[in-house]
C-alpha positions as a printed NumPy array, in Angstrom:
array([[ 41.362, -36.867,  -6.716],
       [ 39.385, -33.913,  -5.579],
       [ 39.51 , -30.462,  -6.642],
       [ 41.145, -27.701,  -4.74 ],
       [ 39.08 , -24.388,  -3.193],
       [ 41.014, -21.06 ,  -3.228],
       [ 39.599, -18.126,  -1.909],
       [ 40.98 , -14.881,  -3.483],
       [ 40.695, -11.52 ,  -1.256],
       [ 39.966,  -8.84 ,  -3.741],
       [ 40.846,  -5.811,  -1.241],
       [ 38.431,  -2.844,  -0.93 ],
       [ 37.508,  -2.067,  -4.761],
       [ 40.373,  -0.546,  -6.459],
       [ 41.462,  -3.512,  -9.15 ],
       [ 45.106,  -2.415,  -8.496],
       [ 45.088,  -3.515,  -5.121],
       [ 44.23 ,  -7.017,  -6.031],
       [ 47.578,  -8.887,  -5.262],
       [ 49.748, -10.785,  -7.664],
       [ 48.886, -14.018,  -6.401],
       [ 45.25 , -13.38 ,  -6.351],
       [ 45.585, -12.234, -10.129],
       [ 47.247, -15.625, -11.277],
       [ 44.702, -17.658,  -9.496],
       [ 41.691, -15.874, -10.845],
       [ 43.24 , -15.623, -14.458],
       [ 43.75 , -19.499, -14.418],
       [ 40.332, -20.154, -12.915],
       [ 37.677, -21.929, -14.777],
       [ 35.199, -22.311, -11.984],
       [ 34.55 , -19.077, -10.047],
       [ 31.947, -18.322,  -7.436],
       [ 31.326, -14.996,  -5.906],
       [ 28.686, -13.423,  -3.686],
       [ 25.991, -11.143,  -5.356],
       [ 22.752,  -9.584,  -4.126],
       [ 19.585, -10.965,  -5.465],
       [ 18.729,  -9.41 ,  -8.943],
       [ 21.824,  -6.945,  -8.668],
       [ 25.658,  -6.915, -10.131],
       [ 28.156,  -8.38 ,  -7.785],
       [ 30.846,  -5.968,  -6.296],
       [ 32.906,  -8.869,  -5.957],
       [ 32.743,  -9.682,  -9.456],
       [ 33.153,  -6.005, -10.801],
       [ 36.391,  -5.708,  -8.765],
       [ 38.2  ,  -8.826, -10.829],
       [ 36.047,  -8.665, -13.801],
       [ 38.816,  -8.026, -16.237],
       [ 40.678, -11.149, -14.955],
       [ 37.956, -13.487, -15.499],
       [ 38.35 , -15.966, -18.322],
       [ 35.369, -15.56 , -20.734],
       [ 34.787, -19.593, -20.683],
       [ 34.779, -19.705, -16.962],
       [ 31.605, -21.338, -15.276],
       [ 30.458, -18.676, -13.006],
       [ 28.493, -19.232,  -9.664],
       [ 26.522, -16.386,  -8.143],
       [ 26.056, -16.798,  -4.464],
       [ 22.745, -14.954,  -4.353],
       [ 22.336, -13.048,  -0.721],
       [ 18.892, -11.369,   0.093],
       [ 19.866,  -8.267,   1.417],
       [ 17.602,  -8.184,   4.456],
       [ 17.947,  -7.799,   8.434],
       [ 16.935, -11.42 ,   8.739],
       [ 19.893, -13.973,   8.88 ],
       [ 17.784, -17.299,   7.809],
       [ 17.924, -16.559,   4.281],
       [ 21.275, -15.573,   3.801],
       [ 22.389, -18.62 ,   5.467],
       [ 20.218, -20.711,   3.138],
       [ 22.178, -19.232,   0.017],
       [ 25.433, -20.259,   1.429],
       [ 24.185, -23.744,   2.259],
       [ 23.101, -23.841,  -1.574],
       [ 26.287, -22.513,  -2.778],
       [ 28.307, -25.058,  -0.689],
       [ 26.219, -27.86 ,  -2.128],
       [ 27.098, -26.672,  -5.666],
       [ 30.724, -25.832,  -4.796],
       [ 31.195, -29.328,  -3.124],
       [ 29.858, -31.1  ,  -6.221],
       [ 32.422, -29.455,  -8.54 ],
       [ 35.397, -30.245,  -6.083],
       [ 33.991, -33.839,  -6.014],
       [ 34.56 , -34.07 ,  -9.484],
       [ 38.213, -33.222,  -9.266],
       [ 37.375, -29.472, -10.34 ],
       [ 39.34 , -26.499,  -8.823],
       [ 37.201, -23.54 ,  -7.716],
       [ 38.019, -19.963,  -7.362],
       [ 35.875, -17.995,  -4.86 ],
       [ 36.094, -13.978,  -4.827],
       [ 35.781, -12.084,  -1.457],
       [ 36.151,  -8.204,  -1.399],
       [ 38.394,  -7.133,   1.261],
       [ 39.98 , -10.049,   3.103],
       [ 38.294, -13.319,   3.45 ],
       [ 38.958, -13.819,   7.099],
       [ 38.163, -10.293,   8.279],
       [ 34.38 , -10.088,   8.334],
       [ 34.44 , -11.803,   4.884],
       [ 31.407, -13.408,   3.009],
       [ 33.94 , -16.404,   2.777],
       [ 33.554, -17.449,   6.098],
       [ 30.255, -18.74 ,   5.767],
       [ 31.256, -21.093,   2.834],
       [ 34.596, -21.923,   5.054],
       [ 32.559, -23.219,   7.853],
       [ 30.48 , -25.606,   5.523],
       [ 33.45 , -26.91 ,   3.729],
       [ 36.403, -26.847,   6.008],
       [ 38.145, -30.151,   6.75 ],
       [ 36.702, -32.011,   3.419],
       [ 38.769, -30.672,   0.608],
       [ 42.342, -28.616,   0.218],
       [ 41.648, -24.998,   0.777],
       [ 43.726, -22.127,   0.403],
       [ 43.003, -18.374,   1.351],
       [ 44.845, -15.354,  -0.406],
       [ 44.694, -12.56 ,   1.998],
       [ 43.563,  -9.105,   0.757],
       [ 43.681,  -5.485,   1.572],
       [ 41.049,  -4.817,   4.134],
       [ 38.521,  -2.142,   4.171],
       [ 39.822,  -0.864,   7.646],
       [ 43.26 ,  -0.253,   6.323],
       [ 42.167,   1.182,   2.903],
       [ 40.149,   3.947,   4.822],
       [ 43.021,   4.451,   7.008],
       [ 45.216,   5.347,   4.079],
       [ 42.452,   7.399,   2.657],
       [ 41.975,   9.381,   5.563],
       [ 45.97 ,   9.79 ,   6.329],
       [ 45.113,   8.316,   9.734],
       [ 47.244,   5.982,  11.297],
       [ 45.088,   3.221,  12.945],
       [ 47.869,   2.621,  15.888],
       [ 51.224,   2.418,  16.539],
       [ 53.665,   1.865,  19.605],
       [ 51.747,   0.417,  22.665],
       [ 48.369,   1.686,  21.5  ],
       [ 45.606,  -1.171,  21.307],
       [ 43.464,  -1.013,  18.245],
       [ 39.609,  -2.122,  18.673],
       [ 37.159,  -3.056,  15.815],
       [ 33.578,  -3.281,  16.092],
       [ 31.076,  -3.868,  13.817],
       [ 28.084,  -1.201,  13.567],
       [ 24.921,  -3.528,  13.7  ],
       [ 25.96 ,  -4.253,  17.701],
       [ 23.012,  -3.205,  19.639],
       [ 23.933,   0.35 ,  21.022],
       [ 24.265,  -0.538,  24.67 ],
       [ 26.986,  -3.413,  23.861],
       [ 29.053,  -1.066,  20.968],
       [ 29.085,   1.678,  23.72 ],
       [ 30.571,  -0.719,  26.261],
       [ 33.299,  -1.839,  23.932],
       [ 34.417,   1.638,  22.862],
       [ 34.017,   3.311,  25.884],
       [ 37.351,   2.698,  27.032],
       [ 39.218,   1.991,  23.723],
       [ 42.085,   3.678,  22.415],
       [ 41.838,   4.06 ,  18.877],
       [ 39.083,   2.242,  17.343],
       [ 37.507,   1.271,  14.139],
       [ 33.544,   1.048,  13.67 ],
       [ 32.931,  -1.149,   9.99 ],
       [ 29.995,  -1.485,   8.078],
       [ 28.348,   1.731,   9.15 ],
       [ 25.233,   2.165,   6.971],
       [ 22.025,   2.585,   8.485],
       [ 23.589,   2.763,  12.038],
       [ 25.527,   6.216,  11.599],
       [ 23.028,   7.845,  14.016],
       [ 23.393,   5.509,  16.859],
       [ 27.423,   5.94 ,  16.256],
       [ 27.078,   9.951,  16.619],
       [ 25.318,   9.536,  19.395],
       [ 27.594,   7.369,  21.468],
       [ 30.618,   9.166,  20.357],
       [ 29.018,  12.433,  21.344],
       [ 27.797,  10.972,  24.923],
       [ 31.669,   9.741,  25.026],
       [ 32.984,  12.99 ,  24.3  ],
       [ 34.696,  11.123,  21.301],
       [ 33.106,  12.877,  18.323],
       [ 35.606,  15.494,  17.636],
       [ 38.285,  14.019,  15.298],
       [ 36.096,  11.166,  14.295],
       [ 36.623,  10.5  ,  10.777],
       [ 34.017,   9.201,   8.455],
       [ 35.332,   7.193,   4.996],
       [ 33.047,   5.482,   2.478],
       [ 33.572,   3.294,  -0.723],
       [ 37.532,   3.733,   0.102],
       [ 39.807,   3.267,  -2.94 ],
       [ 36.941,   3.678,  -5.452],
       [ 36.648,   6.717,  -7.698],
       [ 33.227,   7.932,  -5.662],
       [ 35.366,   7.764,  -2.404],
       [ 34.188,  10.12 ,   0.269],
       [ 35.836,  11.46 ,   3.151],
       [ 34.383,  13.65 ,   6.117],
       [ 34.224,  14.437,   9.473],
       [ 31.718,  12.111,  11.143],
       [ 29.468,  15.189,  12.105],
       [ 29.188,  15.956,   8.128],
       [ 28.354,  12.26 ,   7.038],
       [ 25.054,  11.341,   5.359],
       [ 22.281,   9.676,   7.408],
       [ 21.585,   6.882,   6.182],
       [ 25.348,   5.882,   5.603],
       [ 26.5  ,   3.898,   2.573],
       [ 26.996,   0.085,   3.606],
       [ 30.432,   0.198,   2.61 ],
       [ 31.706,   2.822,   5.092],
       [ 33.62 ,   3.281,   8.32 ],
       [ 34.433,   5.356,  11.17 ],
       [ 37.975,   5.832,  12.615],
       [ 38.078,   7.206,  16.06 ],
       [ 41.929,   8.106,  16.853],
       [ 43.326,   7.467,  20.086],
       [ 46.267,   9.653,  21.808],
       [ 49.332,  10.868,  19.687],
       [ 51.722,   7.852,  18.633],
       [ 54.273,   7.883,  21.115],
       [ 57.643,   9.28 ,  19.816],
       [ 60.464,   6.329,  19.014],
       [ 62.859,   6.599,  21.568]])
């Protein structure tokens, strides 16, 4: 018998946004893996810290924080081998993932390496996007509006093409790309009304018009650009 792999979405940062199912699985886990920047504390672990059993075996997936992707992918290769070893010995493993595992989540890279070989369950979490909308009291979309979600690291021309005709849209993982986003929205006459949110749900949450946002922005920040007014329900 092989073990089971459970990935739990932790939400955007506030431990109270962890679902009851995720809490149950974390409390019961005796092998826990989570992403962590090399030489720094894991944000994912910090969200769930009070739920982790003191005797649990912990597997930090040490991710180098650099633009080049090769080193990061190698880290997931190494983690997949270690996690697979535990699963093959019949041990269950719980992987922590901030936000939602399948919405730009770090777990996707592990899933690609382990899928099809073991029993896997994914527990969804509150996304950073919806947490930012709640913080800003800004509805994302309704009725017949179509929501567009784009990552900020896209090349400027590609990013502009995707949002040029978008109704409401959200730009995630803003960070050092905030200047590019401001230029594009100014050029498209969409800067007015754009909302910048960083560290949603955390004590140091920040909310401001995009024009006043810091540059560079924190990595965990989002820009929400509203569309037309929601149509009245008939």
